[in-house]
N, C-alpha and C positions, 0 to 999 in steps of 0.2 A: 855348671861352670864355677870355677873359685875364683877369688878375689883375695887381691893382698891389701889388707887394711893397716894402717900407719896409724896407732891410736896413741894420743898423748896420755900420759900416765896420770892417774886419777887420786893420787895421794896429795893433801895439800900440804904446804908448808905450815909448820914447821918438821913434820914427821918426814918429808920428802923436800929438803931443801931447795932444789933447783926443778925438781919435776924429772921429765925423760919422756921416753916413747917407747910402744912396743909394736914388733911388726908381726901381724897375725895371718897365715891364709885359712880362709874358712869361705863356705856357700853361701853365706848370709851374715845379716847382724847378728842374728839371735846365736848363730853358732859361734860367732866372734867373742861374742859376750860368754856363753859357755865354757870355750876354752881360756879365758882371761880367768874365770872364776876357778877352774881347775888348775891352771898356774899357779894362781895366789890364793889357796882356799881359805886363808887366813881373813881375807877380804869380804869373803861371802856375806856377812850380816853388814859389817861397819861402813862398806863402799859399794854395794851391789848398786844403787839407782847411778852414782857416779860413774861406775864402768859403765852403763849402757849411756849414759848422755854422752861421754867421750866417744863409744863405738859410732854413734849417731852424728857424731861430728867429723869422724876420721877421714881423711883422704883414703878414697878406694880407688883400685887399680884389676883392671880385667886380666886374667894370666891366660896366654895363648896355650900354656899346655896344662894339663892335669895334674897336679899335684896333691899330696896327703894335707889334710886341714891340720895344723899345727900352730904353736907359737913357734915363729922362726927366730928372732932374736929380741933383744930388750937391752934398752940403758936407762936407767934410772938411778936417782941419787937418793 
């Protein structure tokens, strides 16, 4: 069963002035983390721990239908 994760953006000020959020469909926190790394591979080394911290704190909603795992949308500054 897949979940919808609403993940706060992990890049701190001043690189990201106001933050943002990323919406992800994933089966687990680990898959969500991995999808976010693929989505922004330039963060692989510099923000990896922050990404998992934000995934752990994300709002999570169970999906009623089976969907493909992916980054659905984002709003970041």
